[in-house]
C-alpha positions as CSV (number, residue, x, y, z in Angstrom):
1,X,-5.0,-13.9,-1.8
2,X,-2.4,-11.2,-1.0
3,X,-2.4,-12.3,2.6
4,X,-1.9,-16.0,1.6
5,X,1.3,-15.2,-0.4
6,X,2.7,-12.8,2.2
7,X,2.7,-9.9,-0.3
8,X,0.5,-7.6,1.8
9,X,2.8,-8.2,4.9
10,X,5.8,-7.3,2.8
11,X,4.2,-4.1,1.6
12,X,3.2,-3.1,5.1
13,X,6.8,-3.7,6.4
14,X,8.9,-0.9,5.0
15,X,12.2,-2.6,5.7
16,X,11.2,-5.9,4.1
17,X,9.7,-4.0,1.1
18,X,12.9,-2.0,0.6
19,X,15.0,-5.2,0.7
20,X,12.7,-6.9,-1.8
21,X,12.9,-4.0,-4.2
22,X,16.7,-3.9,-3.9
23,X,16.8,-7.6,-4.8
24,X,15.1,-6.9,-8.1
25,X,18.1,-5.0,-9.3
26,X,17.5,-3.3,-12.7
27,X,13.8,-4.4,-12.5
28,X,13.4,-2.6,-9.2
29,X,11.9,0.6,-10.7
30,X,9.4,-1.5,-12.6
31,X,8.4,-3.3,-9.4
32,X,7.8,0.1,-7.7
33,X,5.6,1.3,-10.6
34,X,3.7,-2.0,-10.6
35,X,3.2,-2.0,-6.8
36,X,2.0,1.6,-6.9
37,X,-0.5,0.7,-9.7
38,X,-1.7,-2.3,-7.6
39,X,-2.2,-0.1,-4.6
40,X,-4.4,2.2,-6.6
41,X,-6.4,-0.6,-8.2
42,X,-6.9,-2.7,-5.1
43,X,-8.2,-0.6,-2.2
44,X,-6.8,-2.4,0.9
45,X,-3.2,-2.0,-0.3
46,X,-1.6,1.2,1.1
47,X,0.7,3.2,-1.2
48,X,2.6,5.2,1.4
49,X,5.0,2.3,2.4
50,X,5.7,1.7,-1.3
51,X,6.5,5.3,-1.9
52,X,8.8,5.5,1.1
53,X,10.6,2.3,0.1
54,X,11.1,3.8,-3.4
55,X,12.7,6.9,-1.8
56,X,14.9,4.8,0.5
57,X,16.2,2.8,-2.4
58,X,16.4,5.3,-5.3
59,X,16.6,8.7,-3.5
60,X,14.5,11.8,-3.7
61,X,14.4,12.4,-7.4
62,X,14.2,8.9,-9.0
63,X,12.1,7.6,-6.2
64,X,9.6,10.4,-6.7
65,X,9.5,9.8,-10.5
66,X,8.8,6.1,-10.1
67,X,6.1,6.7,-7.5
68,X,4.5,9.4,-9.8
69,X,4.6,7.0,-12.8
70,X,3.0,4.2,-10.8
71,X,0.3,6.4,-9.2
72,X,-0.5,8.1,-12.5
73,X,-0.7,4.8,-14.4
74,X,-2.9,3.2,-11.7
75,X,-5.2,6.2,-11.7
76,X,-5.6,6.0,-15.5
77,X,-6.3,2.3,-15.4
78,X,-8.9,2.8,-12.7
79,X,-10.5,5.6,-14.7
80,X,-10.6,3.4,-17.8
81,X,-12.1,0.4,-15.8
82,X,-14.9,2.7,-14.6
83,X,-15.6,3.8,-18.1
84,X,-15.7,0.2,-19.3
85,X,-17.7,-1.4,-16.5
86,X,-20.0,1.5,-15.7
87,X,-21.7,2.1,-12.3
88,X,-23.4,-1.3,-12.1
89,X,-20.2,-3.2,-12.5
90,X,-18.3,-1.0,-10.0
91,X,-21.2,-1.3,-7.5
92,X,-20.7,-5.0,-7.3
93,X,-17.0,-4.4,-6.6
94,X,-17.2,-1.6,-4.0
95,X,-20.8,-1.8,-2.8
96,X,-21.8,1.2,-0.7
97,X,-18.3,2.6,-0.6
98,X,-18.5,3.8,-4.2
99,X,-19.2,7.6,-4.3
100,X,-22.3,8.7,-6.1
101,X,-20.1,10.2,-8.8
102,X,-18.5,13.6,-9.3
103,X,-20.7,16.2,-10.8
104,X,-20.1,19.5,-12.5
105,X,-18.6,21.1,-15.6
106,X,-15.2,19.9,-17.1
107,X,-13.4,22.7,-15.2
108,X,-15.2,21.9,-11.9
109,X,-14.5,18.1,-12.3
110,X,-10.9,18.8,-13.1
111,X,-10.6,21.0,-9.9
112,X,-12.3,18.4,-7.8
113,X,-9.9,15.7,-9.0
114,X,-6.8,18.0,-8.5
115,X,-7.7,19.0,-4.9
116,X,-8.7,15.5,-3.9
117,X,-5.2,14.4,-4.8
118,X,-3.7,16.9,-2.4
119,X,-5.8,15.6,0.5
120,X,-4.3,12.4,2.0
121,X,-7.6,11.5,3.8
122,X,-9.5,11.3,0.5
123,X,-9.5,7.9,-1.1
124,X,-7.2,8.0,-4.2
125,X,-8.6,4.9,-5.8
126,X,-12.3,5.7,-5.2
127,X,-11.9,9.2,-6.7
128,X,-10.3,7.6,-9.8
129,X,-13.1,5.2,-10.2
130,X,-15.8,7.8,-9.5
131,X,-14.2,10.2,-12.1
132,X,-14.5,7.5,-14.7
133,X,-18.2,7.5,-14.2
134,X,-18.5,11.2,-15.2
135,X,-18.1,13.0,-18.5
136,X,-14.7,14.3,-17.5
137,X,-12.2,13.9,-20.4
138,X,-9.4,11.5,-19.9
139,X,-6.7,14.1,-20.6
140,X,-8.1,16.5,-18.0
141,X,-8.3,13.7,-15.5
142,X,-4.7,12.7,-16.3
143,X,-3.4,16.3,-16.0
144,X,-5.3,17.0,-12.7
145,X,-4.0,13.7,-11.2
146,X,-0.4,14.3,-12.3
147,X,-0.4,17.9,-10.9
148,X,-2.0,16.8,-7.6
149,X,0.2,13.8,-6.8
150,X,3.6,15.4,-7.3
151,X,3.8,17.0,-3.8
152,X,2.7,13.9,-1.8
153,X,4.9,11.7,-4.0
154,X,8.0,13.8,-3.3
155,X,7.3,14.1,0.4
156,X,6.9,10.3,0.9
157,X,10.0,9.5,-1.2
158,X,11.9,12.2,0.7
159,X,10.8,10.7,4.1
160,X,11.8,7.2,2.9
161,X,15.2,8.5,1.9
162,X,15.7,10.4,5.2
163,X,14.6,7.4,7.2
164,X,17.1,5.1,5.4
165,X,19.9,7.6,6.2
166,X,19.3,7.2,9.9
167,X,17.4,10.5,10.2
168,X,14.6,8.8,12.1
169,X,14.0,11.9,14.4
170,X,13.6,14.2,11.4
171,X,11.2,11.8,9.8
172,X,9.1,11.4,12.9
173,X,8.7,15.1,13.6
174,X,8.0,15.9,9.9
175,X,5.4,13.1,9.8
176,X,3.8,14.4,13.0
177,X,3.7,17.9,11.5
178,X,2.1,16.7,8.3
179,X,-0.4,14.8,10.4
180,X,-1.4,17.9,12.3
181,X,-1.7,19.9,9.1
182,X,-3.9,17.2,7.6
183,X,-6.2,17.0,10.7
184,X,-6.7,20.8,11.0
185,X,-9.0,21.3,8.0
186,X,-11.0,18.2,8.9
187,X,-11.4,19.5,12.5
188,X,-12.4,23.0,11.3
189,X,-15.1,21.5,9.0
190,X,-16.5,19.2,11.7
191,X,-16.6,22.2,14.1
192,X,-18.4,24.4,11.5
193,X,-20.9,21.6,10.8
194,X,-21.6,21.1,14.5
195,X,-22.0,24.8,15.2
196,X,-24.4,25.2,12.2
197,X,-26.5,22.3,13.5
198,X,-27.1,24.0,16.8
């Protein structure tokens, strides 16, 4: 349905998304929050272009705040949906992609949610849904998510702001650096698993 309306194409095109947000005027911040929520609730929609567009339009501070508000709200809605539907309902939605569920004590679950928010290669929405299937309290989930999304939200909004100011080279090198930092822990884990298997 998103493809039919052209919405997904707009979200994936940072320039078009920025222009669309600017057209909303005073409703622009609400559109950013709504789009971030939608990106969390509907798996194929990426949140990074939305966050960068928010930074380009509203700057570092306000862009970050709108991104955080949308991501936090989306995560809480996903958590609540999982609590209401249960595993059987979510299995129909996600199929085999749904994690088995997070396990552990309240402190362990809180830590898992927090650290998963810091890792860009861990699915934000699936963790939110999976957490809703556990006994983790809603306030702990909300706090862990909030603390975990602040760094990435700021970085994406910052990149969007820098890119809009013509600092494309700065953006490119920073993005490449972050990509390398992200890949290193994954590469180390794969190498360790491979050496243990020998």
